[in-house]
Each structure stands twice: as structure tokens, then as C-alpha cells.
BAFI-3210 file (N, C-alpha, C; in Angstrom, 3 decimals, decimal comma, padded with zeros to 6 digits):
// residues 255
n [1|2|3|4|5|6|7|8|9|10|11|12|13|14|15|16|17|18|19|20|21|22|23|24|25|26|27|28|29|30|31|32|33|34|35|36|37|38|39|40|41|42|43|44|45|46|47|48|49|50|51|52|53|54|55|56|57|58|59|60|61|62|63|64|65|66|67|68|69|70|71|72|73|74|75|76|77|78|79|80|81|82|83|84|85|86|87|88|89|90|91|92|93|94|95|96|97|98|99|100|101|102|103|104|105|106|107|108|109|110|111|112|113|114|115|116|117|118|119|120|121|122|123|124|125|126|127|128|129|130|131|132|133|134|135|136|137|138|139|140|141|142|143|144|145|146|147|148|149|150|151|152|153|154|155|156|157|158|159|160|161|162|163|164|165|166|167|168|169|170|171|172|173|174|175|176|177|178|179|180|181|182|183|184|185|186|187|188|189|190|191|192|193|194|195|196|197|198|199|200|201|202|203|204|205|206|207|208|209|210|211|212|213|214|215|216|217|218|219|220|221|222|223|224|225|226|227|228|229|230|231|232|233|234|235|236|237|238|239|240|241|242|243|244|245|246|247|248|249|250|251|252|253|254|255]
n.u [-045,899|-044,762|-043,702|-044,694|-042,974|-043,388|-044,749|-045,341|-048,019|-048,344|-047,695|-049,011|-050,960|-052,424|-050,340|-048,887|-047,232|-044,670|-045,498|-045,044|-043,198|-042,097|-043,910|-042,928|-041,316|-041,667|-039,857|-040,359|-040,621|-042,914|-043,379|-042,134|-041,175|-040,191|-036,862|-033,648|-031,643|-032,873|-033,103|-031,847|-032,552|-034,802|-037,753|-038,443|-040,900|-042,201|-043,774|-045,773|-046,727|-049,232|-050,086|-052,301|-051,920|-052,485|-051,617|-050,185|-050,494|-048,061|-045,092|-043,065|-039,635|-036,909|-034,096|-030,534|-029,080|-026,867|-023,531|-023,538|-023,137|-021,791|-021,912|-019,270|-016,193|-017,304|-016,619|-015,722|-017,031|-015,237|-012,704|-012,835|-013,060|-010,553|-008,855|-009,355|-008,442|-005,704|-004,979|-005,492|-003,579|-001,171|-001,376|-001,310|001,264|002,875|002,184|002,995|005,723|006,591|005,906|007,525|010,045|010,210|010,823|013,517|014,620|014,350|015,966|018,449|019,085|019,078|021,271|023,362|023,313|023,904|026,099|029,612|032,433|035,565|038,538|040,265|043,356|044,589|047,159|047,955|046,879|044,296|045,278|044,572|044,842|044,523|043,978|043,977|045,075|044,111|041,440|038,030|035,906|035,007|034,081|032,102|030,344|029,456|028,154|026,047|024,584|023,798|022,168|020,127|019,113|018,074|016,133|014,513|013,629|012,083|010,047|008,958|008,024|006,034|004,196|003,647|002,445|000,185|-001,212|-001,342|-000,579|-002,385|-004,677|-004,046|-002,161|000,263|001,248|001,552|003,443|005,630|006,032|006,908|009,414|010,773|010,592|012,062|014,684|015,092|014,882|017,141|019,218|018,653|019,031|021,780|022,816|021,978|023,232|025,981|026,291|025,952|027,493|029,576|030,154|031,211|033,459|035,052|035,488|037,034|039,221|040,170|041,155|043,423|044,872|047,483|047,443|044,811|041,970|039,529|036,301|035,741|033,521|030,760|031,139|030,008|031,178|030,754|028,644|026,888|025,253|023,185|021,348|020,060|017,802|015,540|015,521|014,937|012,416|010,908|011,078|009,742|007,098|006,389|006,644|004,599|002,373|002,626|002,347|-000,311|-001,668|-001,005|-002,279|-004,938|-005,223|-004,918|-007,169|-009,235|-008,759|-009,293|-011,986|-013,137|-015,002]
n.v [058,573|055,308|052,699|049,260|046,163|043,476|040,414|036,836|036,881|039,302|039,671|040,807|042,287|045,450|048,279|050,702|053,739|056,127|059,629|061,279|059,522|057,526|054,984|051,592|048,484|045,652|043,163|039,841|036,546|033,905|031,922|032,355|034,639|038,021|038,798|040,363|038,690|036,721|036,301|034,427|031,910|029,956|031,354|034,779|037,048|039,795|042,656|045,110|048,316|050,629|054,173|054,448|052,653|049,965|046,582|044,838|041,663|039,205|038,575|035,893|035,457|033,577|032,669|032,712|029,530|027,445|025,993|022,871|019,694|016,473|012,956|011,635|010,799|010,735|011,076|012,234|010,093|009,317|009,619|007,702|005,431|005,279|005,010|002,576|000,368|000,983|000,624|-002,117|-003,124|-002,357|-003,796|-006,431|-006,469|-006,083|-008,345|-010,536|-009,998|-010,192|-012,877|-014,287|-013,506|-014,806|-017,393|-017,219|-017,411|-020,132|-021,163|-020,111|-021,381|-023,986|-023,905|-023,468|-025,916|-027,957|-027,233|-027,702|-026,894|-025,280|-026,551|-025,098|-024,212|-022,935|-020,665|-018,723|-015,924|-014,556|-015,579|-017,463|-020,538|-022,329|-025,704|-027,582|-026,714|-027,253|-027,640|-028,131|-026,989|-024,325|-023,909|-025,856|-024,942|-022,555|-023,701|-025,103|-022,955|-021,721|-023,721|-023,859|-021,276|-021,245|-023,281|-022,116|-019,902|-021,139|-022,320|-020,002|-018,706|-020,492|-020,739|-018,038|-017,278|-018,934|-018,099|-015,311|-013,830|-014,532|-013,260|-010,575|-009,674|-007,552|-006,081|-008,197|-009,772|-008,058|-008,065|-010,702|-010,629|-008,661|-009,834|-012,159|-011,168|-010,119|-012,481|-013,930|-012,337|-012,540|-015,307|-015,561|-013,963|-015,322|-017,828|-017,149|-016,112|-018,248|-020,061|-018,258|-016,630|-018,329|-019,227|-016,872|-016,201|-018,375|-018,038|-015,603|-016,245|-017,683|-020,154|-022,155|-024,679|-025,469|-026,750|-025,543|-024,998|-023,043|-020,246|-020,046|-018,555|-016,650|-016,827|-015,172|-012,444|-012,916|-015,126|-014,265|-013,051|-015,110|-016,111|-014,134|-014,055|-016,699|-016,970|-015,004|-015,950|-018,421|-017,722|-015,913|-017,646|-019,501|-017,857|-017,074|-019,552|-020,214|-018,096|-018,592|-021,042|-020,304|-018,629|-020,384|-021,949|-020,117|-019,581|-022,071|-022,229|-020,444|-020,171]
n.w [021,018|021,293|019,062|018,869|018,918|016,634|017,724|018,145|017,552|016,348|013,705|010,782|012,046|013,095|013,554|015,577|014,841|015,525|015,380|012,364|011,298|008,616|006,966|006,611|005,631|007,767|009,324|010,185|011,563|010,836|012,682|015,124|017,785|017,086|017,116|017,664|016,870|015,474|012,737|011,177|010,087|008,056|006,525|005,887|006,737|005,028|005,857|004,673|005,606|005,343|005,107|006,694|008,706|008,421|007,964|005,243|003,427|004,291|002,459|001,318|001,514|000,555|002,539|001,942|001,428|003,373|002,886|001,206|002,540|002,140|003,053|005,230|003,621|001,119|-002,102|-005,434|-007,999|-010,014|-008,841|-006,782|-008,346|-009,542|-007,386|-006,059|-007,811|-007,722|-005,034|-004,822|-006,618|-005,378|-002,994|-003,976|-005,083|-002,775|-001,233|-002,840|-003,077|-000,392|000,183|-001,649|-000,792|001,646|000,956|000,570|003,110|003,793|001,749|002,453|004,925|003,972|002,182|003,995|005,267|003,394|001,836|001,346|003,512|003,591|005,154|007,807|009,259|012,236|012,601|014,301|016,373|014,608|012,198|009,715|007,867|004,911|004,899|002,778|-000,215|-002,705|-002,552|-003,411|-002,201|-002,198|-004,803|-004,987|-003,022|-004,175|-006,343|-005,111|-004,076|-006,467|-007,553|-005,627|-005,871|-008,490|-008,236|-006,264|-007,728|-009,723|-008,186|-007,056|-009,356|-010,324|-008,145|-007,710|-010,133|-010,162|-007,887|-007,888|-010,280|-012,292|-011,447|-010,825|-012,636|-014,095|-011,709|-009,842|-011,189|-011,171|-008,421|-008,068|-009,324|-007,799|-005,254|-005,746|-006,098|-003,523|-002,040|-002,863|-001,827|000,906|001,311|000,811|002,880|005,221|004,872|004,852|007,379|009,015|011,460|011,493|013,703|015,730|014,393|013,988|016,647|017,626|015,952|016,792|019,306|018,666|018,927|018,064|015,526|015,770|014,191|012,005|010,511|007,801|007,350|005,010|001,795|-000,829|-004,046|-006,357|-007,511|-009,506|-009,260|-007,703|-009,350|-010,565|-009,266|-009,425|-012,212|-013,041|-011,850|-013,190|-015,847|-015,664|-014,770|-016,806|-019,004|-018,524|-018,763|-021,445|-022,728|-022,081|-023,305|-025,990|-026,396|-026,065|-028,253|-030,393|-029,951|-030,414|-033,092|-034,218|-033,738|-035,480|-038,557]
ca.u [-046,268|-043,718|-044,185|-044,506|-042,384|-044,328|-044,491|-045,932|-049,357|-048,376|-047,466|-050,266|-051,878|-052,169|-049,189|-048,848|-045,901|-044,551|-045,974|-044,038|-042,286|-042,587|-044,232|-041,969|-041,449|-041,338|-039,423|-040,607|-040,918|-044,304|-043,528|-041,454|-041,159|-039,164|-035,694|-032,565|-030,790|-033,739|-033,298|-030,828|-033,016|-036,181|-038,222|-038,739|-042,100|-042,096|-045,113|-045,854|-047,754|-049,547|-050,160|-053,409|-051,532|-052,915|-050,566|-050,507|-050,157|-046,601|-044,506|-041,988|-038,362|-035,991|-032,743|-029,510|-028,745|-025,460|-022,850|-024,057|-022,111|-022,154|-021,426|-017,813|-015,592|-017,992|-015,845|-016,164|-016,978|-014,040|-011,566|-012,962|-012,820|-009,121|-008,129|-009,529|-007,473|-004,342|-004,780|-005,429|-002,299|-000,115|-001,510|-000,822|002,725|003,476|001,977|003,836|007,117|006,860|005,854|008,703|011,234|010,260|011,503|014,950|015,026|014,541|017,117|019,671|019,385|019,427|022,644|024,272|023,299|024,415|027,334|030,839|033,232|036,997|039,175|041,220|044,270|044,951|048,597|048,127|045,720|043,931|046,105|044,043|045,567|043,716|044,722|044,123|045,048|043,423|040,076|036,954|034,769|034,493|033,319|030,888|029,428|028,805|027,234|024,840|023,791|023,187|021,082|019,019|018,523|017,243|014,963|013,632|012,994|011,030|008,919|008,342|007,283|004,824|003,232|003,243|001,495|-001,076|-001,920|-001,445|-000,441|-003,620|-005,720|-003,625|-001,387|001,598|001,762|001,996|004,676|006,697|006,297|007,710|010,792|011,361|010,733|013,162|015,943|015,212|015,104|018,540|020,043|018,410|019,667|023,229|023,117|021,809|024,263|027,310|026,330|025,849|028,773|030,627|030,506|032,115|034,735|035,839|035,890|038,174|040,369|040,723|041,945|044,717|045,598|048,083|047,104|043,372|041,325|038,193|035,609|035,509|032,128|030,480|031,318|029,584|032,290|030,358|027,296|026,028|024,255|022,043|020,377|019,394|016,484|014,473|015,471|014,192|011,005|010,266|010,957|008,711|005,776|006,125|006,439|003,252|001,421|002,727|001,772|-001,772|-002,147|-000,880|-003,315|-006,223|-005,262|-005,177|-008,550|-010,102|-008,575|-009,971|-013,437|-013,603|-015,371]
ca.v [057,177|054,411|051,523|047,952|045,170|042,367|039,126|035,736|037,207|040,666|039,715|041,003|043,152|046,882|048,702|052,162|054,311|057,519|060,634|061,820|058,465|056,914|053,555|050,779|047,042|045,072|041,779|038,944|035,164|033,551|030,898|032,651|036,080|038,835|039,137|040,956|037,625|035,657|036,402|033,627|030,671|029,903|032,406|036,044|037,700|041,254|043,249|046,511|049,054|051,875|055,355|054,284|051,747|048,581|045,702|044,029|040,249|039,006|037,831|035,017|035,534|032,546|033,068|031,901|028,282|027,254|025,013|021,508|018,736|015,084|012,063|011,531|009,872|010,736|011,841|012,054|008,676|009,052|009,438|006,404|004,389|005,168|004,675|001,165|-000,494|001,268|-000,045|-003,560|-003,437|-002,241|-004,922|-007,635|-006,365|-006,284|-009,718|-011,442|-009,731|-010,766|-014,339|-014,797|-013,280|-015,810|-018,581|-017,020|-017,883|-021,579|-021,422|-019,792|-022,473|-025,154|-023,742|-023,677|-027,314|-028,910|-026,783|-028,041|-025,773|-025,610|-026,767|-024,037|-024,452|-021,673|-020,518|-017,763|-015,031|-013,897|-016,088|-018,735|-021,149|-023,384|-026,963|-028,175|-025,622|-027,690|-028,013|-027,663|-026,613|-023,013|-024,058|-026,634|-024,075|-021,678|-024,510|-025,338|-021,719|-021,545|-024,690|-023,443|-020,059|-021,610|-024,000|-021,139|-019,103|-021,939|-022,422|-018,677|-018,425|-021,317|-020,343|-016,652|-017,198|-019,600|-017,421|-013,852|-013,235|-014,760|-012,335|-009,175|-009,287|-006,942|-005,830|-009,446|-010,173|-007,217|-008,560|-011,919|-010,251|-007,988|-010,820|-013,060|-010,498|-010,073|-013,841|-014,291|-011,616|-013,119|-016,620|-015,380|-013,415|-016,380|-018,840|-016,656|-015,861|-019,516|-020,507|-017,236|-016,101|-019,281|-019,254|-015,670|-016,252|-019,301|-017,458|-014,531|-016,849|-017,915|-021,337|-022,793|-026,051|-025,722|-026,879|-024,935|-024,962|-021,645|-019,959|-020,016|-017,296|-016,732|-016,318|-014,113|-011,892|-013,284|-016,118|-013,594|-012,696|-016,296|-016,299|-013,376|-014,398|-017,953|-016,732|-014,278|-016,810|-019,435|-017,085|-015,419|-018,771|-020,051|-016,911|-017,156|-020,822|-020,137|-017,185|-019,269|-022,058|-019,633|-018,124|-021,514|-022,370|-019,171|-019,766|-023,287|-022,039|-019,628|-021,004]
ca.w [021,230|020,797|018,334|019,501|018,014|016,379|018,358|017,389|017,061|015,840|012,270|010,066|012,795|013,007|014,356|015,748|014,601|016,007|014,440|011,465|010,818|007,386|007,050|005,862|005,844|009,060|009,124|011,298|011,202|011,084|013,705|016,373|018,032|016,441|017,930|016,875|016,343|014,994|011,297|010,525|009,498|007,597|005,651|006,554|006,220|004,860|006,033|004,284|006,347|004,619|005,952|007,620|009,793|008,185|007,452|004,066|003,599|004,221|001,337|001,786|000,802|001,079|002,920|001,253|002,112|003,670|002,032|001,298|002,925|001,946|004,119|005,267|002,683|-000,152|-003,059|-006,813|-008,420|-010,814|-007,943|-006,124|-009,326|-009,795|-006,163|-005,709|-008,505|-007,278|-003,740|-005,087|-007,243|-004,362|-002,064|-004,654|-005,182|-001,457|-000,780|-003,621|-002,712|000,936|000,119|-002,346|000,044|002,713|000,448|000,729|004,433|003,683|000,888|003,204|005,863|003,179|001,690|005,117|005,683|002,397|001,179|002,082|004,007|003,588|006,455|008,137|010,376|012,875|012,824|015,383|016,481|013,363|011,097|009,213|006,757|004,301|005,023|001,452|-001,172|-003,912|-002,212|-004,294|-001,359|-002,587|-006,044|-004,698|-002,271|-005,155|-007,135|-004,328|-004,024|-007,789|-007,686|-004,758|-006,421|-009,638|-007,731|-005,626|-008,773|-010,366|-007,248|-006,952|-010,582|-010,421|-007,117|-007,931|-011,239|-009,808|-006,795|-007,990|-011,612|-013,052|-010,995|-010,735|-013,801|-014,043|-010,349|-009,232|-011,853|-010,606|-007,068|-008,172|-009,642|-006,634|-004,191|-006,079|-005,769|-002,068|-001,532|-003,108|-000,849|002,232|001,353|000,950|004,203|006,229|004,685|005,233|008,823|009,741|012,000|011,375|015,026|016,394|013,658|014,291|018,051|017,737|015,251|017,619|020,390|018,048|019,378|016,877|015,236|015,870|012,889|011,966|009,232|007,415|006,973|003,572|001,095|-002,230|-004,844|-007,293|-007,334|-010,630|-008,852|-007,083|-010,386|-011,096|-008,644|-010,111|-013,629|-013,189|-011,497|-014,280|-017,026|-015,440|-014,774|-018,156|-019,903|-018,312|-019,350|-022,903|-023,173|-021,977|-024,344|-027,288|-026,481|-026,282|-029,624|-031,283|-029,770|-031,108|-034,519|-034,624|-033,641|-036,595|-039,721]
c.u [-045,229|-044,364|-043,910|-043,941|-043,371|-043,878|-045,095|-047,292|-049,447|-048,188|-048,806|-051,255|-051,533|-051,050|-049,174|-047,431|-045,848|-044,984|-044,817|-043,097|-042,928|-042,868|-043,247|-042,155|-041,020|-041,011|-039,732|-040,864|-042,349|-044,454|-042,792|-041,383|-040,002|-038,069|-034,628|-031,664|-031,609|-033,992|-032,366|-031,358|-034,420|-036,504|-038,568|-039,973|-041,921|-043,514|-045,023|-047,006|-048,009|-049,689|-051,292|-053,104|-051,949|-051,793|-051,059|-050,136|-048,643|-046,221|-043,286|-040,765|-037,425|-034,644|-031,734|-029,148|-027,255|-024,835|-023,364|-022,912|-022,641|-021,657|-019,920|-017,318|-016,255|-017,243|-016,389|-016,076|-015,732|-012,823|-011,626|-012,682|-011,352|-008,355|-008,221|-008,591|-006,043|-004,031|-004,669|-004,091|-001,156|-000,176|-000,997|000,695|003,396|003,342|002,879|005,305|007,467|006,856|007,059|009,957|011,334|010,925|013,025|015,456|015,281|015,755|018,429|020,060|019,730|020,842|023,654|024,361|024,009|025,761|028,556|031,618|034,711|037,545|040,276|042,058|044,706|046,464|048,902|046,885|045,456|044,703|045,561|044,880|044,716|044,528|044,965|043,970|044,287|041,972|039,081|035,735|034,172|033,630|032,017|029,876|028,713|027,810|025,944|023,974|023,102|022,002|019,877|018,339|017,629|015,980|013,985|012,933|011,877|009,811|008,198|007,513|005,987|003,771|002,745|002,254|000,149|-001,885|-002,161|-001,450|-001,711|-004,706|-005,304|-002,662|-000,018|002,078|002,256|003,289|005,852|007,035|007,126|009,174|011,473|011,561|011,845|014,521|016,160|015,493|016,548|019,467|019,878|019,098|021,184|023,584|023,013|022,915|025,645|027,416|026,286|027,246|029,869|031,063|031,490|033,469|035,605|036,279|037,095|039,413|040,994|041,529|043,343|045,506|046,178|047,692|045,644|042,776|039,879|037,612|035,254|034,035|031,971|030,677|030,920|030,645|031,921|028,934|026,356|024,954|023,036|020,957|019,609|017,997|015,407|014,385|014,669|012,715|010,273|010,075|009,853|007,319|005,423|005,906|005,072|002,204|001,446|002,119|000,248|-002,347|-002,070|-001,959|-004,683|-006,325|-005,535|-006,616|-009,511|-009,978|-009,288|-011,495|-013,989|-013,943|-014,361]
c.v [056,296|053,207|050,247|046,988|044,033|041,098|038,016|036,061|038,576|040,750|039,814|041,857|044,619|047,254|050,214|052,638|055,709|058,480|061,191|060,780|057,792|055,437|052,764|049,316|046,630|043,594|040,971|037,558|034,860|032,614|031,193|034,160|036,743|039,146|039,695|039,914|036,515|035,700|035,490|032,431|030,855|031,002|033,634|036,642|039,198|041,810|044,718|047,167|050,369|053,012|055,250|053,318|050,318|047,803|044,981|042,582|040,050|038,219|037,077|035,165|034,477|033,137|032,195|030,680|028,177|026,224|023,608|020,535|017,320|014,241|011,969|010,475|009,837|011,637|011,631|010,592|008,359|008,826|008,105|005,264|004,210|004,715|003,195|000,244|-000,255|000,581|-001,559|-003,951|-003,368|-003,390|-006,211|-007,623|-006,660|-007,728|-010,696|-011,248|-010,360|-012,292|-014,942|-014,625|-014,302|-017,106|-018,452|-017,466|-019,383|-021,915|-021,141|-020,883|-023,770|-025,088|-023,979|-025,140|-028,236|-028,498|-027,186|-026,782|-026,187|-025,721|-025,730|-024,470|-023,101|-021,682|-019,587|-016,894|-014,296|-014,380|-017,451|-019,238|-022,310|-024,668|-027,590|-027,067|-025,992|-028,091|-027,412|-027,202|-025,273|-023,116|-024,809|-025,792|-023,103|-022,442|-024,814|-024,082|-021,480|-022,477|-024,291|-022,182|-020,370|-022,341|-023,053|-020,258|-019,846|-022,046|-021,083|-018,355|-019,198|-020,875|-018,911|-016,516|-017,789|-018,795|-015,941|-013,325|-013,417|-013,754|-010,878|-008,742|-008,704|-006,633|-007,086|-009,947|-009,343|-007,645|-009,838|-011,575|-009,597|-008,962|-011,812|-012,445|-010,427|-011,448|-014,283|-013,603|-012,195|-014,475|-016,494|-014,896|-014,500|-017,428|-018,387|-016,359|-017,160|-019,989|-019,469|-016,728|-017,025|-019,323|-018,045|-015,642|-017,182|-018,745|-016,333|-015,078|-017,234|-019,091|-022,064|-024,254|-026,393|-025,737|-026,361|-025,097|-023,507|-021,427|-019,896|-018,611|-017,490|-016,063|-015,169|-013,660|-012,270|-014,279|-015,476|-013,267|-013,893|-016,490|-015,471|-013,707|-015,681|-017,757|-016,009|-015,127|-017,847|-018,813|-016,546|-016,534|-019,398|-019,148|-016,966|-018,449|-020,795|-019,224|-017,831|-020,327|-021,432|-019,097|-019,247|-021,993|-021,427|-019,325|-021,020|-023,136|-021,216|-020,522|-020,878]
c.w [020,572|020,123|019,101|018,474|017,814|017,051|017,536|016,832|016,450|014,348|011,568|010,814|012,571|013,950|014,411|015,595|015,202|014,920|013,624|010,906|009,625|007,624|006,197|006,185|007,228|008,824|010,356|010,751|011,580|012,269|014,981|016,552|017,312|017,447|017,028|016,271|015,711|013,514|010,540|009,787|008,960|006,610|006,486|005,912|006,155|004,870|005,656|005,042|005,629|005,605|006,966|008,751|009,591|007,513|006,203|004,342|003,449|002,971|001,831|000,895|001,371|001,417|002,194|002,084|002,334|002,741|002,278|001,580|002,748|003,104|004,094|004,294|001,330|-001,107|-004,454|-007,224|-009,221|-009,932|-007,230|-007,091|-009,649|-008,567|-005,829|-006,479|-008,069|-005,955|-003,936|-005,695|-006,242|-003,367|-002,690|-004,763|-003,843|-000,990|-001,524|-003,271|-001,371|000,898|-000,580|-001,509|001,168|002,247|000,563|002,089|004,394|002,829|001,621|004,179|005,110|002,634|002,803|005,523|004,694|001,801|002,010|002,468|003,990|005,008|006,655|009,337|010,925|013,131|013,983|015,463|015,171|012,162|010,634|008,035|006,228|004,298|003,664|000,418|-002,451|-003,632|-003,194|-003,500|-001,776|-003,841|-005,791|-003,931|-003,209|-006,015|-006,400|-004,244|-005,361|-007,976|-006,842|-005,294|-007,618|-009,178|-007,050|-006,637|-009,468|-009,461|-007,121|-008,186|-010,679|-009,408|-007,327|-009,071|-010,843|-008,806|-007,053|-009,419|-012,429|-012,677|-011,138|-011,832|-013,491|-012,625|-009,660|-009,869|-011,354|-009,185|-007,078|-008,431|-008,443|-005,477|-004,470|-005,776|-004,260|-001,484|-001,732|-002,108|000,555|002,363|001,513|002,346|005,273|006,098|005,136|006,723|009,638|010,166|011,963|012,745|015,742|015,702|014,007|015,756|018,230|017,042|016,055|018,784|019,902|018,586|018,164|016,765|015,328|014,461|012,971|010,576|008,915|007,086|005,458|003,021|-000,354|-003,089|-005,765|-007,049|-008,469|-010,253|-008,210|-008,101|-010,903|-010,517|-009,340|-011,593|-013,858|-012,878|-012,619|-015,529|-016,851|-015,500|-016,156|-019,154|-019,750|-018,944|-020,870|-023,428|-023,126|-023,057|-025,725|-027,463|-026,724|-027,704|-030,614|-031,159|-030,488|-032,623|-035,022|-034,596|-034,788|-037,789|-040,844]
res [m|r|g|t|r|p|g|p|g|n|c|g|r|r|r|a|w|p|r|g|r|m|a|g|p|v|l|c|r|e|d|e|p|f|t|s|a|g|l|g|l|g|y|v|g|i|h|e|e|d|e|n|g|s|m|t|q|p|s|q|l|p|l|p|a|g|p|r|r|g|p|p|g|d|g|p|p|a|a|r|g|l|l|a|p|l|i|t|a|l|a|a|f|a|a|v|t|a|g|t|a|l|l|g|v|a|a|g|f|g|w|a|a|v|a|p|r|p|l|i|v|v|l|g|p|g|m|p|y|v|a|n|q|e|t|s|a|f|i|v|a|d|g|w|f|t|l|l|a|v|a|g|g|v|i|s|g|v|l|g|y|a|l|a|v|r|r|h|g|a|p|a|m|a|g|i|m|a|g|g|a|a|a|a|l|i|a|r|w|i|g|q|r|s|g|a|a|a|y|h|h|a|l|a|l|g|r|p|g|v|r|l|q|a|p|l|t|l|g|g|c|g|a|l|a|l|w|p|l|a|a|g|l|v|a|g|g|i|e|a|a|i|a|f|r|e|r|r|r|r|a|a|a|l|p]
***
């Protein structure tokens, strides 16, 4: 006689076994039929059958649970706490750097508009000659660039401190310095490129006696450092003045 597998209603019932076979535990779920692949979830009931064929009460054994998964993007609180200030600092640095560099565009066009240019006489193709050897146009052009760089640094320092340094501190101050250096380079590039194409084209034609205005040329690179230096001094000076005033106020409040 062959044994019957327990179904939904067979758990806890009598079961017939082949003659000579030892009684043992039978595994089945309490809420669904016994299948060869149905032992993966829930609890398993273990039914002991004695020699008389009677089933004992099932005992519940929990199956091992799978790996626990949290919601997407859920990480350790310490990692999230360190990542948020870093993103804020990088955003402040990038915003201040870009805003300060934009001032260099205005300074470049301003330098090209106000700076004098030396007069050049064309002697032949590719042969320029300065009409007035004692001209001061080169010195005055450098002076205008220096003045614009200092003014741009002061404006960058004041606006940068008012809009960013008070809230974000050191990252914003670093953005002011980096943006000031970029603004000085941009101003020089725009000023020196203004009118350079027409000048080189006329010089290449080489018609003798043609008078041209030479493009601007910055005599030294030291003026480039004035923009970030002025911006840093202004922003740092404002911060130092505010800190000194707060210290005096606290000292006066003490008994």
C-alpha cells in the first residue's frame, strides 16, 4: 500500500505507510497543499507519526528570513550628515566663482573702451612702425587695467561677503579669490582681442602709409593679481571689522 501525501486537509490526519517503513516527520504548510517547491516561505509544520499511524500536533519552525532592504537612498545618518555640508560648500564655491568671473567680462569691454591705443604706420606687409616713439599710450593702458582690476576686486569683495561669505564662510571666500583671478584673465583676454582682427588684416595687406591703432597689450602680469588680492582684502577686512565690533560689545556687556 502506497502512502498519500498530505494536502490542505491532511495535516494532522492519519496516514498510511508502507509496511516495514519507519515513521518519521512529515513537512507541510498549514495553509496550502504540500508540494515539492512549496517549502520556501512561511512556517513549516512538523508532524510526528507514531507506530500506530496517528499524527501528533504540528510544531512551528520559522524559516530563515531574507536580507532586509531599506528604501532607496537610505544610508547611514552619519554619511548623510557629512555629505550635505560638502554639497552646500561646493555649490557656494561654484556660484561665487562664476559670479565674480562675470565681472571680468564687463571690465574687459570697459578697458577696451577707455584705454588709449598707440598709432601705428604701416611700412609694408607685416611691417608696423610706431608713429610717436615717446607715446605714453602703453603706460596709460596698463594704468587703466590696474584701476579696473582694483575696482572689480572691491566690488567682488563687498558683494561676495554680503551674499555668500556671511552664510557659507571659507568656501565662499575661496570662491571670491578664484573668481577674482579668473575675472582678471577674462578682462585681459577681451581687451587684447578687441580690434585685433582688423588690425592684423590691415597689416597683412601691407599698404605703405596706412595708419592703424594697435590693439591693447598688458605690459606686465602683476596687474592680474590685483583683482583677487583686492577682493580678499575687502572681504577679509569686513569680516575682521565685524568680529572686532562683536568682541567689544561682548566685553562691554560683562560686569
